[in-house]
PyMOL commands that place a pseudoatom at each C-alpha (Angstrom):
pseudoatom trace, name=CA, resn=MET, resi=1, chain=A, elem=C, hetatm=0, pos=[19.773, 8.283, 67.018]
pseudoatom trace, name=CA, resn=LYS, resi=2, chain=A, elem=C, hetatm=0, pos=[20.588, 5.526, 64.368]
pseudoatom trace, name=CA, resn=LYS, resi=3, chain=A, elem=C, hetatm=0, pos=[17.976, 7.123, 61.915]
pseudoatom trace, name=CA, resn=GLN, resi=4, chain=A, elem=C, hetatm=0, pos=[19.773, 10.436, 62.102]
pseudoatom trace, name=CA, resn=LYS, resi=5, chain=A, elem=C, hetatm=0, pos=[23.325, 9.086, 61.574]
pseudoatom trace, name=CA, resn=LYS, resi=6, chain=A, elem=C, hetatm=0, pos=[21.820, 7.286, 58.524]
pseudoatom trace, name=CA, resn=LYS, resi=7, chain=A, elem=C, hetatm=0, pos=[20.414, 10.335, 57.124]
pseudoatom trace, name=CA, resn=GLY, resi=8, chain=A, elem=C, hetatm=0, pos=[23.585, 12.047, 57.755]
pseudoatom trace, name=CA, resn=ASN, resi=9, chain=A, elem=C, hetatm=0, pos=[25.470, 9.599, 55.785]
pseudoatom trace, name=CA, resn=LYS, resi=10, chain=A, elem=C, hetatm=0, pos=[22.943, 9.841, 52.747]
pseudoatom trace, name=CA, resn=ASN, resi=11, chain=A, elem=C, hetatm=0, pos=[23.755, 13.700, 52.452]
pseudoatom trace, name=CA, resn=GLN, resi=12, chain=A, elem=C, hetatm=0, pos=[27.492, 12.987, 52.796]
pseudoatom trace, name=CA, resn=TRP, resi=13, chain=A, elem=C, hetatm=0, pos=[26.954, 10.803, 49.781]
pseudoatom trace, name=CA, resn=GLU, resi=14, chain=A, elem=C, hetatm=0, pos=[25.303, 13.310, 47.805]
pseudoatom trace, name=CA, resn=ASP, resi=15, chain=A, elem=C, hetatm=0, pos=[27.975, 15.785, 48.760]
pseudoatom trace, name=CA, resn=HIS, resi=16, chain=A, elem=C, hetatm=0, pos=[30.774, 13.490, 47.662]
pseudoatom trace, name=CA, resn=LEU, resi=17, chain=A, elem=C, hetatm=0, pos=[29.090, 13.080, 44.319]
pseudoatom trace, name=CA, resn=THR, resi=18, chain=A, elem=C, hetatm=0, pos=[28.667, 16.687, 43.705]
pseudoatom trace, name=CA, resn=ARG, resi=19, chain=A, elem=C, hetatm=0, pos=[32.438, 17.485, 44.845]
pseudoatom trace, name=CA, resn=ARG, resi=20, chain=A, elem=C, hetatm=0, pos=[33.722, 14.556, 42.694]
pseudoatom trace, name=CA, resn=ALA, resi=21, chain=A, elem=C, hetatm=0, pos=[31.848, 15.923, 39.573]
pseudoatom trace, name=CA, resn=LYS, resi=22, chain=A, elem=C, hetatm=0, pos=[33.458, 19.548, 40.097]
pseudoatom trace, name=CA, resn=SER, resi=23, chain=A, elem=C, hetatm=0, pos=[36.893, 17.866, 40.672]
pseudoatom trace, name=CA, resn=GLU, resi=24, chain=A, elem=C, hetatm=0, pos=[36.482, 15.911, 37.455]
pseudoatom trace, name=CA, resn=ASN, resi=25, chain=A, elem=C, hetatm=0, pos=[35.336, 19.043, 35.204]
pseudoatom trace, name=CA, resn=TYR, resi=26, chain=A, elem=C, hetatm=0, pos=[31.482, 17.903, 34.915]
pseudoatom trace, name=CA, resn=PRO, resi=27, chain=A, elem=C, hetatm=0, pos=[28.894, 20.312, 35.485]
pseudoatom trace, name=CA, resn=ALA, resi=28, chain=A, elem=C, hetatm=0, pos=[26.568, 18.021, 37.220]
pseudoatom trace, name=CA, resn=ARG, resi=29, chain=A, elem=C, hetatm=0, pos=[26.669, 14.833, 39.217]
pseudoatom trace, name=CA, resn=SER, resi=30, chain=A, elem=C, hetatm=0, pos=[24.377, 13.145, 36.707]
pseudoatom trace, name=CA, resn=VAL, resi=31, chain=A, elem=C, hetatm=0, pos=[27.473, 12.095, 34.834]
pseudoatom trace, name=CA, resn=TYR, resi=32, chain=A, elem=C, hetatm=0, pos=[27.755, 9.186, 37.028]
pseudoatom trace, name=CA, resn=LYS, resi=33, chain=A, elem=C, hetatm=0, pos=[24.557, 7.809, 36.207]
pseudoatom trace, name=CA, resn=LEU, resi=34, chain=A, elem=C, hetatm=0, pos=[25.814, 7.601, 32.674]
pseudoatom trace, name=CA, resn=GLU, resi=35, chain=A, elem=C, hetatm=0, pos=[28.983, 6.121, 33.924]
pseudoatom trace, name=CA, resn=GLU, resi=36, chain=A, elem=C, hetatm=0, pos=[27.295, 3.320, 35.770]
pseudoatom trace, name=CA, resn=ILE, resi=37, chain=A, elem=C, hetatm=0, pos=[25.298, 2.764, 32.593]
pseudoatom trace, name=CA, resn=GLN, resi=38, chain=A, elem=C, hetatm=0, pos=[28.164, 2.521, 30.355]
pseudoatom trace, name=CA, resn=LYS, resi=39, chain=A, elem=C, hetatm=0, pos=[30.277, 0.382, 32.613]
pseudoatom trace, name=CA, resn=LYS, resi=40, chain=A, elem=C, hetatm=0, pos=[27.344, -2.395, 33.029]
pseudoatom trace, name=CA, resn=PHE, resi=41, chain=A, elem=C, hetatm=0, pos=[25.967, -2.206, 29.537]
pseudoatom trace, name=CA, resn=LYS, resi=42, chain=A, elem=C, hetatm=0, pos=[28.601, -0.701, 27.251]
pseudoatom trace, name=CA, resn=VAL, resi=43, chain=A, elem=C, hetatm=0, pos=[25.932, 1.330, 25.213]
pseudoatom trace, name=CA, resn=ILE, resi=44, chain=A, elem=C, hetatm=0, pos=[28.639, 3.679, 23.834]
pseudoatom trace, name=CA, resn=LYS, resi=45, chain=A, elem=C, hetatm=0, pos=[31.594, 2.447, 21.689]
pseudoatom trace, name=CA, resn=LYS, resi=46, chain=A, elem=C, hetatm=0, pos=[34.605, 4.165, 19.988]
pseudoatom trace, name=CA, resn=ASN, resi=47, chain=A, elem=C, hetatm=0, pos=[33.681, 6.034, 16.751]
pseudoatom trace, name=CA, resn=ASP, resi=48, chain=A, elem=C, hetatm=0, pos=[29.831, 6.014, 17.439]
pseudoatom trace, name=CA, resn=GLN, resi=49, chain=A, elem=C, hetatm=0, pos=[27.585, 8.890, 16.538]
pseudoatom trace, name=CA, resn=VAL, resi=50, chain=A, elem=C, hetatm=0, pos=[25.527, 9.671, 19.673]
pseudoatom trace, name=CA, resn=ILE, resi=51, chain=A, elem=C, hetatm=0, pos=[22.670, 12.043, 20.209]
pseudoatom trace, name=CA, resn=ASP, resi=52, chain=A, elem=C, hetatm=0, pos=[21.894, 13.460, 23.590]
pseudoatom trace, name=CA, resn=LEU, resi=53, chain=A, elem=C, hetatm=0, pos=[18.571, 14.553, 24.164]
pseudoatom trace, name=CA, resn=GLY, resi=54, chain=A, elem=C, hetatm=0, pos=[17.980, 16.956, 27.060]
pseudoatom trace, name=CA, resn=CYS, resi=55, chain=A, elem=C, hetatm=0, pos=[21.694, 17.504, 27.269]
pseudoatom trace, name=CA, resn=ALA, resi=56, chain=A, elem=C, hetatm=0, pos=[21.902, 20.462, 29.553]
pseudoatom trace, name=CA, resn=PRO, resi=57, chain=A, elem=C, hetatm=0, pos=[24.094, 21.126, 31.737]
pseudoatom trace, name=CA, resn=GLY, resi=58, chain=A, elem=C, hetatm=0, pos=[26.420, 19.261, 29.374]
pseudoatom trace, name=CA, resn=SER, resi=59, chain=A, elem=C, hetatm=0, pos=[27.836, 16.169, 31.863]
pseudoatom trace, name=CA, resn=TRP, resi=60, chain=A, elem=C, hetatm=0, pos=[26.700, 13.382, 29.546]
pseudoatom trace, name=CA, resn=LEU, resi=61, chain=A, elem=C, hetatm=0, pos=[27.988, 15.085, 26.364]
pseudoatom trace, name=CA, resn=LEU, resi=62, chain=A, elem=C, hetatm=0, pos=[31.471, 15.384, 28.011]
pseudoatom trace, name=CA, resn=TYR, resi=63, chain=A, elem=C, hetatm=0, pos=[31.329, 11.819, 29.113]
pseudoatom trace, name=CA, resn=ALA, resi=64, chain=A, elem=C, hetatm=0, pos=[30.006, 10.403, 25.802]
pseudoatom trace, name=CA, resn=ALA, resi=65, chain=A, elem=C, hetatm=0, pos=[32.746, 12.490, 23.990]
pseudoatom trace, name=CA, resn=LYS, resi=66, chain=A, elem=C, hetatm=0, pos=[35.512, 10.799, 25.558]
pseudoatom trace, name=CA, resn=HIS, resi=67, chain=A, elem=C, hetatm=0, pos=[34.177, 7.223, 24.644]
pseudoatom trace, name=CA, resn=VAL, resi=68, chain=A, elem=C, hetatm=0, pos=[33.464, 7.826, 21.036]
pseudoatom trace, name=CA, resn=GLN, resi=69, chain=A, elem=C, hetatm=0, pos=[36.952, 9.624, 20.888]
pseudoatom trace, name=CA, resn=HIS, resi=70, chain=A, elem=C, hetatm=0, pos=[38.095, 11.650, 17.823]
pseudoatom trace, name=CA, resn=ASN, resi=71, chain=A, elem=C, hetatm=0, pos=[36.442, 9.960, 14.843]
pseudoatom trace, name=CA, resn=GLY, resi=72, chain=A, elem=C, hetatm=0, pos=[33.232, 9.793, 16.772]
pseudoatom trace, name=CA, resn=HIS, resi=73, chain=A, elem=C, hetatm=0, pos=[30.702, 12.432, 17.444]
pseudoatom trace, name=CA, resn=VAL, resi=74, chain=A, elem=C, hetatm=0, pos=[28.267, 13.776, 19.920]
pseudoatom trace, name=CA, resn=PHE, resi=75, chain=A, elem=C, hetatm=0, pos=[25.232, 15.787, 19.149]
pseudoatom trace, name=CA, resn=GLY, resi=76, chain=A, elem=C, hetatm=0, pos=[23.055, 17.416, 21.851]
pseudoatom trace, name=CA, resn=ILE, resi=77, chain=A, elem=C, hetatm=0, pos=[19.743, 19.235, 22.077]
pseudoatom trace, name=CA, resn=ASP, resi=78, chain=A, elem=C, hetatm=0, pos=[18.315, 21.015, 24.826]
pseudoatom trace, name=CA, resn=LEU, resi=79, chain=A, elem=C, hetatm=0, pos=[15.709, 23.728, 25.644]
pseudoatom trace, name=CA, resn=LYS, resi=80, chain=A, elem=C, hetatm=0, pos=[18.350, 25.472, 27.813]
pseudoatom trace, name=CA, resn=GLN, resi=81, chain=A, elem=C, hetatm=0, pos=[21.701, 26.912, 26.609]
pseudoatom trace, name=CA, resn=ILE, resi=82, chain=A, elem=C, hetatm=0, pos=[25.027, 24.732, 27.225]
pseudoatom trace, name=CA, resn=ASP, resi=83, chain=A, elem=C, hetatm=0, pos=[27.541, 27.181, 28.845]
pseudoatom trace, name=CA, resn=ILE, resi=84, chain=A, elem=C, hetatm=0, pos=[30.532, 25.008, 29.372]
pseudoatom trace, name=CA, resn=ASN, resi=85, chain=A, elem=C, hetatm=0, pos=[33.431, 24.525, 26.877]
pseudoatom trace, name=CA, resn=LEU, resi=86, chain=A, elem=C, hetatm=0, pos=[32.683, 21.346, 24.669]
pseudoatom trace, name=CA, resn=PRO, resi=87, chain=A, elem=C, hetatm=0, pos=[35.399, 19.293, 22.801]
pseudoatom trace, name=CA, resn=GLN, resi=88, chain=A, elem=C, hetatm=0, pos=[35.560, 19.384, 18.992]
pseudoatom trace, name=CA, resn=ASN, resi=89, chain=A, elem=C, hetatm=0, pos=[33.807, 16.239, 18.509]
pseudoatom trace, name=CA, resn=VAL, resi=90, chain=A, elem=C, hetatm=0, pos=[30.583, 17.471, 20.178]
pseudoatom trace, name=CA, resn=SER, resi=91, chain=A, elem=C, hetatm=0, pos=[27.867, 19.701, 18.574]
pseudoatom trace, name=CA, resn=VAL, resi=92, chain=A, elem=C, hetatm=0, pos=[24.878, 21.196, 20.362]
pseudoatom trace, name=CA, resn=ILE, resi=93, chain=A, elem=C, hetatm=0, pos=[21.716, 23.165, 19.612]
pseudoatom trace, name=CA, resn=GLN, resi=94, chain=A, elem=C, hetatm=0, pos=[19.324, 25.008, 21.611]
pseudoatom trace, name=CA, resn=ASP, resi=95, chain=A, elem=C, hetatm=0, pos=[15.836, 23.710, 20.621]
pseudoatom trace, name=CA, resn=ASP, resi=96, chain=A, elem=C, hetatm=0, pos=[12.715, 21.719, 21.561]
pseudoatom trace, name=CA, resn=ILE, resi=97, chain=A, elem=C, hetatm=0, pos=[12.631, 18.261, 20.748]
pseudoatom trace, name=CA, resn=LEU, resi=98, chain=A, elem=C, hetatm=0, pos=[8.885, 18.115, 20.782]
pseudoatom trace, name=CA, resn=ASN, resi=99, chain=A, elem=C, hetatm=0, pos=[8.945, 20.580, 18.005]
pseudoatom trace, name=CA, resn=LEU, resi=100, chain=A, elem=C, hetatm=0, pos=[12.114, 20.622, 16.242]
pseudoatom trace, name=CA, resn=ASN, resi=101, chain=A, elem=C, hetatm=0, pos=[12.540, 23.660, 13.827]
pseudoatom trace, name=CA, resn=ASN, resi=102, chain=A, elem=C, hetatm=0, pos=[16.145, 23.272, 13.127]
pseudoatom trace, name=CA, resn=ARG, resi=103, chain=A, elem=C, hetatm=0, pos=[15.959, 20.537, 10.463]
pseudoatom trace, name=CA, resn=SER, resi=104, chain=A, elem=C, hetatm=0, pos=[19.695, 21.260, 9.294]
pseudoatom trace, name=CA, resn=PHE, resi=105, chain=A, elem=C, hetatm=0, pos=[20.872, 19.744, 12.470]
pseudoatom trace, name=CA, resn=LEU, resi=106, chain=A, elem=C, hetatm=0, pos=[19.519, 16.493, 11.636]
pseudoatom trace, name=CA, resn=ASP, resi=107, chain=A, elem=C, hetatm=0, pos=[19.862, 16.557, 8.275]
pseudoatom trace, name=CA, resn=GLU, resi=108, chain=A, elem=C, hetatm=0, pos=[23.751, 16.706, 8.454]
pseudoatom trace, name=CA, resn=ILE, resi=109, chain=A, elem=C, hetatm=0, pos=[23.410, 13.357, 10.134]
pseudoatom trace, name=CA, resn=LYS, resi=110, chain=A, elem=C, hetatm=0, pos=[22.837, 10.123, 8.446]
pseudoatom trace, name=CA, resn=LYS, resi=111, chain=A, elem=C, hetatm=0, pos=[22.184, 7.794, 11.469]
pseudoatom trace, name=CA, resn=PHE, resi=112, chain=A, elem=C, hetatm=0, pos=[23.277, 7.650, 14.958]
pseudoatom trace, name=CA, resn=ASN, resi=113, chain=A, elem=C, hetatm=0, pos=[24.592, 4.576, 16.938]
pseudoatom trace, name=CA, resn=VAL, resi=114, chain=A, elem=C, hetatm=0, pos=[23.289, 5.662, 20.435]
pseudoatom trace, name=CA, resn=VAL, resi=115, chain=A, elem=C, hetatm=0, pos=[20.246, 7.688, 21.520]
pseudoatom trace, name=CA, resn=LEU, resi=116, chain=A, elem=C, hetatm=0, pos=[20.537, 8.932, 25.225]
pseudoatom trace, name=CA, resn=SER, resi=117, chain=A, elem=C, hetatm=0, pos=[17.845, 10.627, 26.762]
pseudoatom trace, name=CA, resn=ASP, resi=118, chain=A, elem=C, hetatm=0, pos=[18.027, 11.981, 30.317]
pseudoatom trace, name=CA, resn=MET, resi=119, chain=A, elem=C, hetatm=0, pos=[15.088, 14.452, 29.758]
pseudoatom trace, name=CA, resn=ALA, resi=120, chain=A, elem=C, hetatm=0, pos=[12.826, 15.119, 32.723]
pseudoatom trace, name=CA, resn=PRO, resi=121, chain=A, elem=C, hetatm=0, pos=[9.786, 17.183, 32.791]
pseudoatom trace, name=CA, resn=ALA, resi=122, chain=A, elem=C, hetatm=0, pos=[9.383, 20.372, 35.148]
pseudoatom trace, name=CA, resn=THR, resi=123, chain=A, elem=C, hetatm=0, pos=[7.847, 18.745, 38.194]
pseudoatom trace, name=CA, resn=THR, resi=124, chain=A, elem=C, hetatm=0, pos=[4.741, 19.652, 39.751]
pseudoatom trace, name=CA, resn=GLY, resi=125, chain=A, elem=C, hetatm=0, pos=[4.633, 17.505, 43.132]
pseudoatom trace, name=CA, resn=ARG, resi=126, chain=A, elem=C, hetatm=0, pos=[1.872, 15.456, 41.608]
pseudoatom trace, name=CA, resn=LYS, resi=127, chain=A, elem=C, hetatm=0, pos=[3.298, 12.051, 41.154]
pseudoatom trace, name=CA, resn=ASP, resi=128, chain=A, elem=C, hetatm=0, pos=[0.644, 11.108, 38.241]
pseudoatom trace, name=CA, resn=VAL, resi=129, chain=A, elem=C, hetatm=0, pos=[1.103, 14.246, 36.348]
pseudoatom trace, name=CA, resn=ASP, resi=130, chain=A, elem=C, hetatm=0, pos=[4.894, 14.067, 36.661]
pseudoatom trace, name=CA, resn=ALA, resi=131, chain=A, elem=C, hetatm=0, pos=[4.762, 10.606, 35.332]
pseudoatom trace, name=CA, resn=LEU, resi=132, chain=A, elem=C, hetatm=0, pos=[2.500, 11.456, 32.274]
pseudoatom trace, name=CA, resn=ARG, resi=133, chain=A, elem=C, hetatm=0, pos=[4.894, 14.395, 31.398]
pseudoatom trace, name=CA, resn=SER, resi=134, chain=A, elem=C, hetatm=0, pos=[7.839, 12.000, 31.575]
pseudoatom trace, name=CA, resn=PHE, resi=135, chain=A, elem=C, hetatm=0, pos=[6.142, 9.623, 29.564]
pseudoatom trace, name=CA, resn=GLU, resi=136, chain=A, elem=C, hetatm=0, pos=[5.503, 12.045, 26.439]
pseudoatom trace, name=CA, resn=LEU, resi=137, chain=A, elem=C, hetatm=0, pos=[9.449, 13.008, 26.654]
pseudoatom trace, name=CA, resn=CYS, resi=138, chain=A, elem=C, hetatm=0, pos=[10.064, 9.263, 26.586]
pseudoatom trace, name=CA, resn=ARG, resi=139, chain=A, elem=C, hetatm=0, pos=[7.783, 8.827, 23.524]
pseudoatom trace, name=CA, resn=MET, resi=140, chain=A, elem=C, hetatm=0, pos=[9.356, 11.471, 21.700]
pseudoatom trace, name=CA, resn=ALA, resi=141, chain=A, elem=C, hetatm=0, pos=[12.970, 10.015, 22.540]
pseudoatom trace, name=CA, resn=LEU, resi=142, chain=A, elem=C, hetatm=0, pos=[11.787, 6.747, 21.065]
pseudoatom trace, name=CA, resn=LYS, resi=143, chain=A, elem=C, hetatm=0, pos=[10.370, 8.199, 17.998]
pseudoatom trace, name=CA, resn=VAL, resi=144, chain=A, elem=C, hetatm=0, pos=[13.800, 9.968, 17.335]
pseudoatom trace, name=CA, resn=ALA, resi=145, chain=A, elem=C, hetatm=0, pos=[15.238, 6.364, 17.729]
pseudoatom trace, name=CA, resn=ASP, resi=146, chain=A, elem=C, hetatm=0, pos=[12.654, 5.016, 15.444]
pseudoatom trace, name=CA, resn=TYR, resi=147, chain=A, elem=C, hetatm=0, pos=[13.943, 7.341, 12.602]
pseudoatom trace, name=CA, resn=PHE, resi=148, chain=A, elem=C, hetatm=0, pos=[17.790, 8.084, 13.527]
pseudoatom trace, name=CA, resn=LEU, resi=149, chain=A, elem=C, hetatm=0, pos=[18.999, 4.991, 15.147]
pseudoatom trace, name=CA, resn=THR, resi=150, chain=A, elem=C, hetatm=0, pos=[21.061, 2.522, 13.021]
pseudoatom trace, name=CA, resn=ALA, resi=151, chain=A, elem=C, hetatm=0, pos=[19.950, -1.329, 12.988]
pseudoatom trace, name=CA, resn=ASP, resi=152, chain=A, elem=C, hetatm=0, pos=[21.870, -2.730, 16.002]
pseudoatom trace, name=CA, resn=GLY, resi=153, chain=A, elem=C, hetatm=0, pos=[21.917, 0.842, 17.786]
pseudoatom trace, name=CA, resn=ASN, resi=154, chain=A, elem=C, hetatm=0, pos=[21.474, 1.313, 21.478]
pseudoatom trace, name=CA, resn=PHE, resi=155, chain=A, elem=C, hetatm=0, pos=[18.774, 3.394, 23.205]
pseudoatom trace, name=CA, resn=VAL, resi=156, chain=A, elem=C, hetatm=0, pos=[19.036, 4.530, 26.951]
pseudoatom trace, name=CA, resn=CYS, resi=157, chain=A, elem=C, hetatm=0, pos=[16.138, 6.442, 28.449]
pseudoatom trace, name=CA, resn=LYS, resi=158, chain=A, elem=C, hetatm=0, pos=[15.110, 7.826, 31.613]
pseudoatom trace, name=CA, resn=ILE, resi=159, chain=A, elem=C, hetatm=0, pos=[11.343, 7.551, 32.839]
pseudoatom trace, name=CA, resn=PHE, resi=160, chain=A, elem=C, hetatm=0, pos=[9.456, 8.228, 35.627]
pseudoatom trace, name=CA, resn=GLN, resi=161, chain=A, elem=C, hetatm=0, pos=[7.662, 5.192, 37.094]
pseudoatom trace, name=CA, resn=GLY, resi=162, chain=A, elem=C, hetatm=0, pos=[3.807, 5.650, 36.565]
pseudoatom trace, name=CA, resn=ASN, resi=163, chain=A, elem=C, hetatm=0, pos=[0.726, 4.215, 34.930]
pseudoatom trace, name=CA, resn=ASP, resi=164, chain=A, elem=C, hetatm=0, pos=[2.574, 4.318, 31.279]
pseudoatom trace, name=CA, resn=PHE, resi=165, chain=A, elem=C, hetatm=0, pos=[5.792, 2.702, 32.208]
pseudoatom trace, name=CA, resn=ASN, resi=166, chain=A, elem=C, hetatm=0, pos=[4.552, -1.073, 31.512]
pseudoatom trace, name=CA, resn=SER, resi=167, chain=A, elem=C, hetatm=0, pos=[3.260, -0.001, 28.284]
pseudoatom trace, name=CA, resn=PHE, resi=168, chain=A, elem=C, hetatm=0, pos=[6.360, 1.973, 27.007]
pseudoatom trace, name=CA, resn=GLN, resi=169, chain=A, elem=C, hetatm=0, pos=[8.613, -0.726, 28.247]
pseudoatom trace, name=CA, resn=LYS, resi=170, chain=A, elem=C, hetatm=0, pos=[6.619, -3.175, 26.222]
pseudoatom trace, name=CA, resn=ASN, resi=171, chain=A, elem=C, hetatm=0, pos=[6.833, -0.831, 22.942]
pseudoatom trace, name=CA, resn=VAL, resi=172, chain=A, elem=C, hetatm=0, pos=[10.768, -0.560, 23.525]
pseudoatom trace, name=CA, resn=LYS, resi=173, chain=A, elem=C, hetatm=0, pos=[11.182, -4.540, 23.991]
pseudoatom trace, name=CA, resn=SER, resi=174, chain=A, elem=C, hetatm=0, pos=[9.250, -4.816, 20.638]
pseudoatom trace, name=CA, resn=LYS, resi=175, chain=A, elem=C, hetatm=0, pos=[11.983, -2.659, 18.806]
pseudoatom trace, name=CA, resn=PHE, resi=176, chain=A, elem=C, hetatm=0, pos=[15.104, -4.043, 20.513]
pseudoatom trace, name=CA, resn=LYS, resi=177, chain=A, elem=C, hetatm=0, pos=[16.793, -7.517, 20.871]
pseudoatom trace, name=CA, resn=ASN, resi=178, chain=A, elem=C, hetatm=0, pos=[17.723, -6.967, 24.504]
pseudoatom trace, name=CA, resn=CYS, resi=179, chain=A, elem=C, hetatm=0, pos=[16.149, -4.487, 27.024]
pseudoatom trace, name=CA, resn=LYS, resi=180, chain=A, elem=C, hetatm=0, pos=[16.673, -4.015, 30.915]
pseudoatom trace, name=CA, resn=ILE, resi=181, chain=A, elem=C, hetatm=0, pos=[15.583, -1.835, 33.466]
pseudoatom trace, name=CA, resn=PHE, resi=182, chain=A, elem=C, hetatm=0, pos=[18.310, -0.234, 35.737]
pseudoatom trace, name=CA, resn=LYS, resi=183, chain=A, elem=C, hetatm=0, pos=[18.539, 2.452, 38.381]
pseudoatom trace, name=CA, resn=PRO, resi=184, chain=A, elem=C, hetatm=0, pos=[22.052, 3.628, 38.855]
pseudoatom trace, name=CA, resn=LYS, resi=185, chain=A, elem=C, hetatm=0, pos=[23.127, 3.878, 42.530]
pseudoatom trace, name=CA, resn=SER, resi=186, chain=A, elem=C, hetatm=0, pos=[24.086, 7.571, 41.907]
pseudoatom trace, name=CA, resn=CYS, resi=187, chain=A, elem=C, hetatm=0, pos=[20.156, 8.239, 41.610]
pseudoatom trace, name=CA, resn=ARG, resi=188, chain=A, elem=C, hetatm=0, pos=[18.426, 9.701, 44.820]
pseudoatom trace, name=CA, resn=LYS, resi=189, chain=A, elem=C, hetatm=0, pos=[16.712, 7.057, 46.575]
pseudoatom trace, name=CA, resn=GLN, resi=190, chain=A, elem=C, hetatm=0, pos=[13.661, 9.207, 46.874]
pseudoatom trace, name=CA, resn=SER, resi=191, chain=A, elem=C, hetatm=0, pos=[13.448, 9.506, 43.245]
pseudoatom trace, name=CA, resn=LYS, resi=192, chain=A, elem=C, hetatm=0, pos=[10.870, 7.829, 40.817]
pseudoatom trace, name=CA, resn=GLU, resi=193, chain=A, elem=C, hetatm=0, pos=[13.372, 7.950, 37.740]
pseudoatom trace, name=CA, resn=ILE, resi=194, chain=A, elem=C, hetatm=0, pos=[14.590, 4.728, 36.143]
pseudoatom trace, name=CA, resn=TYR, resi=195, chain=A, elem=C, hetatm=0, pos=[16.422, 3.936, 33.121]
pseudoatom trace, name=CA, resn=ILE, resi=196, chain=A, elem=C, hetatm=0, pos=[15.577, 1.554, 30.040]
pseudoatom trace, name=CA, resn=ILE, resi=197, chain=A, elem=C, hetatm=0, pos=[18.595, 0.316, 28.471]
pseudoatom trace, name=CA, resn=ALA, resi=198, chain=A, elem=C, hetatm=0, pos=[17.647, -1.197, 25.098]
pseudoatom trace, name=CA, resn=LYS, resi=199, chain=A, elem=C, hetatm=0, pos=[20.249, -2.824, 23.044]
pseudoatom trace, name=CA, resn=GLY, resi=200, chain=A, elem=C, hetatm=0, pos=[20.487, -4.177, 19.292]
pseudoatom trace, name=CA, resn=ARG, resi=201, chain=A, elem=C, hetatm=0, pos=[17.884, -2.320, 17.458]
pseudoatom trace, name=CA, resn=LYS, resi=202, chain=A, elem=C, hetatm=0, pos=[15.900, -4.779, 15.174]
pseudoatom trace, name=CA, resn=GLU, resi=203, chain=A, elem=C, hetatm=0, pos=[15.375, -4.051, 11.644]
pseudoatom trace, name=CA, resn=ILE, resi=204, chain=A, elem=C, hetatm=0, pos=[12.009, -2.417, 11.454]
pseudoatom trace, name=CA, resn=SER, resi=205, chain=A, elem=C, hetatm=0, pos=[10.226, -1.676, 8.244]
pseudoatom trace, name=CA, resn=ASN, resi=206, chain=A, elem=C, hetatm=0, pos=[7.978, 0.952, 9.445]
pseudoatom trace, name=CA, resn=VAL, resi=207, chain=A, elem=C, hetatm=0, pos=[9.435, 3.698, 11.532]
pseudoatom trace, name=CA, resn=GLY, resi=208, chain=A, elem=C, hetatm=0, pos=[7.783, 6.636, 13.562]
pseudoatom trace, name=CA, resn=THR, resi=209, chain=A, elem=C, hetatm=0, pos=[5.094, 4.454, 14.481]
for i in range(1, 209): cmd.bond("trace and resi %d" % i, "trace and resi %d" % (i + 1))
show_as sticks, trace
zoom trace
């Protein structure tokens, strides 16, 4: 009986986040993951230039736009189309970060202060395969940071825990002054996703490696 009650509370919590997101005009509950990250680590500042990799359905775009305010800008990229109304300080393209053809989108930007990646692969049900696919997306997100992140900029990346997790974390640590592992409370407990929060990009002479 106790176990059933606990399960009911869990479902109630998930419903609460979904209802809250809808009431606050966010398309998905995932916004509260970024909210927790922002409150704890202060990764986004006023006037920042931010890129959101895997930005659909748009909750992170809206949240980041509020924090950069009018003189900042948020750029988003995703394979899926964004179907929500976006504020003036948000620009989005529908493209593949693994094979970005629309160079003009990035050419108009000098540097980003923040690189956000909430990208996740299409899951197969096989934890090893899903973790490997997640690692590939994380590798590409870090490459974007290598090329476009300002010195002292911040990097937030979701990754599925697997065999490549430690090596990826070590790689991120080598490029940033501070690196933390964080699992927001709004993540589902059964999920293998976790976030790497890296702050203060070091000066790197060789990028894209």
